[in-house]
ZADO-978163 format. One line per 4 residues: number of its first residue (from 0); their letters; for each residue x negated, z, y negated of C-alpha. Coordinates in pm, 1 decimal. Example, Ala and Ser with C-alpha at 12.3 -4.5 7.8 and 13.67 -1.06 7.14 Angstrom:
<recs>
0) AS) -1230.0:780.0:450.0 | -1367.0:714.0:106.0
</recs>
This chain:
<recs>
0) XXXX) -4264.6:-1284.4:3952.4 | -4244.8:-1363.6:3577.5 | -4424.1:-1125.7:3338.8 | -4224.0:-849.0:3175.9
4) XXXX) -4246.9:-805.5:2801.1 | -4315.9:-474.8:2630.3 | -4261.6:-418.4:2258.1 | -4417.4:-74.8:2215.7
8) XXXX) -4619.5:-99.9:1896.2 | -4586.6:-480.7:1879.0 | -4295.0:-668.5:1724.7 | -4399.0:-1027.8:1784.7
12) XXXX) -4108.0:-1225.9:1921.0 | -4158.1:-1378.7:2266.8 | -4002.4:-1697.4:2125.9 | -4237.5:-1725.5:1827.9
16) XXXX) -4430.2:-2022.4:1968.6 | -4126.1:-2236.3:2054.7 | -3985.6:-2511.5:1834.5 | -3746.9:-2801.7:1882.5
20) XXXX) -3816.6:-3142.8:1731.4 | -3557.0:-3303.7:1505.3 | -3398.9:-3513.2:1779.8 | -3332.6:-3206.8:1998.0
24) XXXX) -3063.7:-3099.1:1751.5 | -2873.3:-3420.6:1823.2 | -2609.5:-3326.1:2079.8 | -2455.4:-3674.1:2085.1
28) XXXX) -2777.8:-3860.8:2167.2 | -2861.0:-3580.3:2405.8 | -3179.8:-3598.7:2608.4 | -3373.3:-3351.5:2819.4
32) XXXX) -3636.2:-3142.0:2642.6 | -3903.5:-2941.0:2823.2 | -3862.2:-2673.0:2555.4 | -3525.9:-2582.8:2711.3
36) XXXX) -3692.5:-2490.3:3039.4 | -3970.8:-2294.1:2868.6 | -3719.3:-2094.2:2665.1 | -3505.9:-2033.5:2976.5
40) XXXX) -3808.5:-1898.4:3163.5 | -3909.1:-1671.1:2875.7 | -3550.0:-1552.7:2829.8 | -3530.0:-1462.7:3198.1
44) XXXX) -3852.4:-1264.2:3168.9 | -3728.7:-1079.3:2860.1 | -3400.7:-981.2:3026.1 | -3588.9:-864.3:3335.0
48) XXXX) -3798.1:-632.2:3118.8 | -3735.3:-271.7:3029.5 | -3710.5:-310.3:2651.8 | -3436.3:-561.6:2574.2
52) XXXX) -3352.3:-370.3:2256.6 | -3713.8:-409.7:2142.0 | -3700.8:-781.5:2211.2 | -3380.8:-806.2:2007.3
56) XXXX) -3540.8:-621.1:1713.5 | -3835.6:-861.8:1721.6 | -3617.9:-1166.7:1656.0 | -3646.1:-1315.6:1309.9
60) XXXX) -3413.8:-1574.0:1154.4 | -3607.4:-1861.3:1308.2 | -3581.5:-1706.9:1656.0 | -3206.5:-1661.7:1616.6
64) XXXX) -3165.6:-2027.3:1516.1 | -3381.4:-2130.8:1811.3 | -3171.4:-1932.1:2060.1 | -2846.6:-2066.6:1916.3
68) XXXX) -2977.1:-2423.5:1947.7 | -3088.9:-2348.8:2303.2 | -2746.5:-2206.9:2389.0 | -2565.2:-2510.4:2248.7
72) XXXX) -2792.9:-2745.4:2439.4 | -2728.1:-2553.1:2762.9 | -2352.8:-2583.1:2705.0 | -2391.6:-2960.7:2679.4
76) XXXX) -2611.8:-2962.8:2990.8 | -2351.2:-2762.8:3179.9 | -2085.2:-3016.7:3083.6 | -2301.9:-3311.5:3182.1
80) XXXX) -2429.0:-3169.7:3511.7 | -2150.9:-2924.4:3604.2 | -2425.3:-2663.4:3603.0 | -2329.3:-2298.8:3641.3
84) XXXX) -2692.7:-2199.3:3582.8 | -2698.9:-2367.2:3240.5 | -2388.6:-2177.3:3128.1 | -2544.5:-1851.8:3245.1
88) XXXX) -2856.5:-1926.4:3039.9 | -2646.7:-2009.1:2733.2 | -2463.0:-1676.3:2756.7 | -2792.5:-1492.2:2814.3
92) XXXX) -2923.2:-1634.0:2486.7 | -2608.4:-1529.3:2300.2 | -2623.4:-1183.3:2459.8 | -2973.3:-1124.6:2323.1
96) XXXX) -2870.3:-1198.2:1964.6 | -2823.5:-899.8:1731.4 | -2502.1:-1056.3:1600.5 | -2296.7:-1370.4:1663.2
100) XXXX) -2110.9:-1519.4:1368.6 | -1737.5:-1578.2:1401.8 | -1788.0:-1950.9:1353.1 | -2029.8:-1968.3:1644.6
104) XXXX) -1798.5:-1761.1:1862.3 | -1498.8:-1979.9:1779.1 | -1682.9:-2304.9:1854.1 | -1981.8:-2317.3:2085.5
108) XXXX) -1939.0:-1982.1:2260.8 | -1570.7:-2040.0:2326.1 | -1637.1:-2401.9:2416.0 | -1902.5:-2285.8:2660.8
112) XXXX) -1650.3:-2063.3:2833.3 | -1408.8:-2356.8:2862.1 | -1686.1:-2562.5:3020.3 | -1757.2:-2274.0:3257.6
116) XXXX) -1390.7:-2253.1:3350.5 | -1374.6:-2628.0:3409.9 | -1679.3:-2591.8:3635.5 | -1494.9:-2322.5:3835.9
120) XXXX) -1752.7:-2060.4:3736.0 | -1686.6:-1692.1:3804.0 | -1581.5:-1581.0:3455.0 | -1561.8:-1215.3:3550.3
124) XXXX) -1920.5:-1225.2:3673.6 | -2031.7:-1399.1:3353.4 | -1853.3:-1137.3:3145.4 | -2018.9:-851.3:3334.8
128) XXXX) -2359.7:-1019.2:3309.6 | -2314.1:-1056.7:2933.2 | -2207.3:-693.4:2890.8 | -2525.2:-573.1:3062.2
132) XXXX) -2736.7:-723.9:2783.1 | -2532.4:-745.6:2461.7 | -2488.6:-475.7:2199.7 | -2155.8:-295.9:2184.9
136) XXXX) -2067.9:-474.0:1860.2 | -2135.5:-819.1:2000.7 | -1957.8:-734.2:2324.8 | -1649.5:-623.8:2133.8
140) XXXX) -1627.7:-961.8:1959.7 | -1695.0:-1152.8:2280.3 | -1419.6:-964.0:2464.4 | -1171.4:-1119.8:2222.4
144) XXXX) -1295.9:-1467.6:2317.0 | -1279.8:-1398.3:2690.1 | -927.3:-1264.5:2651.3 | -821.1:-1577.0:2461.9
148) XXXX) -916.3:-1820.8:2738.3 | -571.5:-1824.6:2893.7 | -438.7:-1970.1:2565.7 | -695.7:-2249.0:2548.8
152) XXXX) -641.3:-2591.2:2696.8 | -897.9:-2827.6:2547.8 | -1225.0:-2839.1:2356.3 | -1054.3:-2960.4:2038.8
156) XXXX) -919.5:-2605.5:1999.2 | -1284.2:-2498.9:1965.3 | -1353.2:-2766.9:1701.4 | -1565.3:-2954.9:1955.3
160) XXXX) -1524.0:-3319.5:2051.9 | -1669.1:-3473.7:2364.1 | -1844.2:-3807.6:2309.6 | -1956.8:-4072.6:2555.0
164) XXXX) -2242.7:-4299.3:2447.0 | -2533.3:-4476.5:2614.3 | -2688.0:-4128.8:2635.1 | -2398.0:-4000.0:2843.4
168) XXXX) -2169.1:-3712.5:2752.3 | -2234.2:-3524.1:2431.7 | -2062.8:-3298.8:2178.8 | -1974.5:-3318.5:1810.5
172) XXXX) -1871.9:-3006.8:1621.2 | -1587.2:-3100.7:1387.8 | -1597.7:-2993.6:1026.6 | -1321.1:-2840.6:817.8
176) XXXX) -1234.7:-2948.1:462.2 | -961.5:-2857.9:216.2 | -781.1:-3169.5:100.2 | -702.0:-3381.8:405.1
180) XXXX) -349.3:-3521.3:426.0 | -162.3:-3328.2:696.0 | 19.8:-3646.0:801.6 | -297.0:-3797.5:949.2
184) XXXX) -204.0:-3889.0:1305.0 | -555.0:-3822.6:1437.1 | -577.9:-3457.9:1335.4 | -726.7:-3224.3:1590.7
188) XXXX) -556.7:-2900.2:1682.2 | -677.2:-2603.2:1481.1 | -739.7:-2262.5:1628.3 | -913.0:-1944.2:1530.5
192) XXXX) -1125.3:-1703.2:1725.8 | -835.3:-1592.1:1942.9 | -750.9:-1949.5:2038.4 | -394.6:-2005.0:1924.7
196) XXXX) -234.9:-2317.7:2069.9 | -345.5:-2640.5:1905.8 | -129.5:-2773.0:1621.0 | -151.9:-3025.8:1341.6
200) XXXX) -333.0:-2868.5:1049.5 | -393.9:-2988.2:692.7 | -751.8:-2859.4:688.7 | -907.7:-3037.8:984.9
204) XXXX) -1088.9:-3369.2:961.7 | -959.6:-3602.8:1228.1 | -1152.8:-3737.6:1523.1 | -974.1:-3968.4:1763.4
208) XXXX) -1112.4:-3896.9:2111.0 | -1048.5:-4261.0:2206.2 | -1257.9:-4390.1:1916.3 | -1586.9:-4570.6:1980.1
212) XXXX) -1739.2:-4450.8:1653.2 | -1983.0:-4208.1:1815.6 | -2111.6:-4489.1:2036.1 | -2152.9:-4721.0:1735.0
216) XXXX) -2330.6:-4448.8:1536.1 | -2565.9:-4370.9:1825.8 | -2658.1:-4739.1:1862.0 | -2712.6:-4770.8:1487.4
220) XXXX) -2933.2:-4460.3:1479.4 | -3139.0:-4605.5:1764.5 | -3170.4:-4927.8:1566.9 | -3313.4:-4745.5:1266.0
224) XXXX) -3543.6:-4542.0:1490.1 | -3685.5:-4873.1:1609.8 | -3805.5:-4959.2:1259.1 | -4161.0:-4857.8:1177.0
228) XXXX) -4179.1:-4551.7:953.9 | -3814.0:-4455.5:1009.7 | -3685.1:-4141.2:1180.4 | -3318.4:-4050.8:1224.2
232) XXXX) -3178.9:-3699.7:1222.0 | -2895.9:-3560.6:1436.6 | -2555.0:-3727.3:1440.6 | -2286.2:-3507.3:1291.7
236) XXXX) -1913.6:-3522.0:1234.8 | -1838.7:-3596.0:871.7 | -1577.3:-3711.7:621.3 | -1560.0:-4002.4:379.2
240) XXXX) -1640.4:-3882.1:27.4 | -1409.9:-4057.9:-214.8 | -1682.7:-4088.9:-479.1 | -1869.1:-4317.8:-237.1
244) XXXX) -1622.6:-4591.7:-331.6 | -1536.0:-4752.9:-663.1 | -1178.8:-4622.1:-662.1 | -974.8:-4343.0:-815.5
248) XXXX) -813.8:-4098.9:-570.9 | -626.5:-3772.0:-596.8 | -864.8:-3592.2:-360.5 | -1231.0:-3557.5:-275.4
252) XXXX) -1208.8:-3724.6:65.5 | -1050.2:-4029.3:227.8 | -878.8:-3990.4:566.9 | -1040.4:-4161.8:866.4
256) XXXX) -964.5:-4165.9:1236.8 | -1326.9:-4074.7:1303.3 | -1635.0:-4032.2:1087.1 | -1995.5:-3966.8:1192.3
260) XXXX) -2307.1:-3960.6:977.1 | -2681.0:-3912.2:1007.2 | -2980.6:-3919.1:776.8 | -3271.4:-4159.7:802.7
264) XXXX) -3608.4:-4035.7:678.1 | -3824.6:-4324.3:554.6 | -4200.1:-4272.1:537.5 | -4275.8:-4522.7:260.7
268) XXXX) -3941.0:-4580.6:98.2 | -3606.1:-4433.0:5.7 | -3446.1:-4204.9:264.5 | -3074.5:-4257.8:310.5
272) XXXX) -2757.2:-4141.3:482.6 | -2565.6:-4369.2:718.3 | -2192.8:-4297.8:748.5 | -1989.9:-4469.6:1021.2
276) XXXX) -1611.2:-4446.7:1011.5 | -1303.8:-4583.9:1186.4 | -1051.5:-4686.1:921.5 | -674.0:-4710.4:950.0
280) XXXX) -559.7:-4885.9:629.2 | -209.8:-4737.5:660.4 | -356.3:-4390.5:613.3 | -661.1:-4466.5:400.0
284) XXXX) -480.5:-4706.2:166.8 | -759.9:-4962.8:197.0 | -901.6:-5176.1:476.3 | -1253.5:-5122.5:605.1
288) XXXX) -1360.4:-5451.4:441.8 | -1215.7:-5348.6:104.9 | -1391.7:-5012.5:119.9 | -1720.2:-5184.2:205.4
292) XXXX) -1686.7:-5406.5:-102.3 | -1612.7:-5102.4:-318.7 | -1912.0:-4910.6:-182.2 | -2139.5:-5210.1:-241.7
296) XXXX) -2041.6:-5210.6:-608.8 | -2205.4:-4871.0:-663.3 | -2577.5:-4829.7:-727.9 | -2802.3:-4719.0:-438.4
300) XXXX) -2546.7:-4809.1:-172.8 | -2495.0:-5087.9:79.0 | -2203.5:-5132.7:318.0 | -2078.5:-5343.6:605.4
304) XXXX) -1740.6:-5362.2:778.2 | -1599.4:-5539.4:1078.1 | -1240.7:-5491.6:1193.0 | -1174.2:-5115.8:1151.9
308) XXXX) -1539.5:-5006.2:1155.1 | -1705.1:-4920.6:823.9 | -2074.7:-4840.2:770.3 | -2198.1:-4712.2:433.9
312) XXXX) -2564.9:-4653.0:353.2 | -2633.7:-4421.0:58.0 | -2970.1:-4324.5:-87.6 | -3047.7:-3955.0:-53.9
316) XXXX) -3116.2:-3821.1:-405.6 | -3468.2:-3692.4:-468.2 | -3394.3:-3387.8:-680.7 | -3763.6:-3322.0:-742.6
320) XXXX) -3789.3:-3656.6:-919.2 | -3445.5:-3625.9:-1077.0 | -3534.3:-3307.2:-1264.6 | -3904.8:-3373.2:-1313.5
324) XXXX) -4053.9:-3414.2:-1661.1 | -4097.8:-3788.1:-1713.7 | -4268.4:-3957.4:-2007.0 | -4003.3:-4159.4:-2193.4
328) XXXX) -4217.2:-4475.1:-2222.6 | -4320.3:-4448.4:-1856.5 | -3955.1:-4402.3:-1756.1 | -3843.9:-4709.7:-1952.0
332) XXXX) -4118.6:-4912.7:-1788.0 | -4043.8:-4788.6:-1437.1 | -3668.0:-4839.5:-1461.6 | -3669.7:-5152.7:-1674.1
336) XXXX) -3446.4:-5443.3:-1585.9 | -3722.2:-5622.6:-1396.6 | -3855.1:-5316.2:-1213.0 | -3548.7:-5128.9:-1091.8
340) XXXX) -3390.0:-5249.7:-770.2 | -3024.1:-5145.6:-783.6 | -2964.3:-5258.9:-424.2 | -3258.0:-5108.9:-230.9
344) XXXX) -3061.9:-5066.0:93.5 | -2935.8:-5424.3:122.7 | -3225.7:-5528.1:353.6 | -3090.8:-5287.3:616.7
348) XXXX) -2757.7:-5469.0:643.2 | -2895.5:-5720.9:893.1 | -2983.6:-5433.2:1125.3 | -2642.6:-5276.1:1066.7
352) XXXX) -2454.7:-5599.4:1131.4 | -2642.5:-5687.0:1451.2 | -2624.2:-5333.6:1592.3 | -2257.8:-5270.2:1511.6
356) XXXX) -2138.1:-5605.6:1644.7 | -2337.6:-5555.0:1966.4 | -2200.0:-5202.8:2012.2 | -1834.5:-5296.6:1962.2
</recs>
């Protein structure tokens, strides 16, 4: 029998010793992590104890983030393995939280319930199990989500997109911006917490479910991970920033059928962001090749395009150096014509070209 936690006179969180590494936040390149099982075991012990309210009070911001990450990972696991147990563990983690933000409820929590429904889980039993743990305030918000399920048909209504890469099934959470052209044919349906039927919306960045962009981005991230001293962060849904290209536009972003990005931390060099997009010239106004040429013209960027796939590498600004006090003579010497390399990312284009062409 697992130990039961008591919080009388002690407010140390039972999750204080758990951490996820950077790759565990990547829900596209999803892989098993022993931390999931350790958190699940501890969570089960906490909920079997007599002081759940004390455990909830002991949670700090880091613990809340940990439990949310755990819950999201269990939702993905449930989708991949058709696991009812994983969905139950995800809801247990949410139930222990002192509060669940509306954004989380409208995306991952609601998406988790859709996965549970697709797995033929007993939703009434899950709802009762949740109510036995959650606060009245959280339960009130969750009831709205449960009641909305009959109006939900697909994950896109939860701002989640299912991906399929060499890692198997995964999820991207789609982002929302304010100046996307509503005529984009790849727009996802938009829905709020109550799950209104999907519709074309001017505020949702598109992601074409048939696109191979997630697969290309995953392969490219693996390619950079294979370089000594390089570590990639999680893949995320993104949008093309117009200022990335040497053009004048009426908005901040360029429309794309799909866009995924990730950061690459470089131990002894410049860290950078890799953005991978699927371009439709009829909607973007430029071909992928033309955009690559425009991006290459700007300092601290390198780009490659083949067919409709565009990859742009952009140096991540070092704000500590940008605003640091620098001696004027030293600055002139460091950034003189012979010293400053205005194309520091160009050497990566061979890796980009080989990886993208192999992944297509």
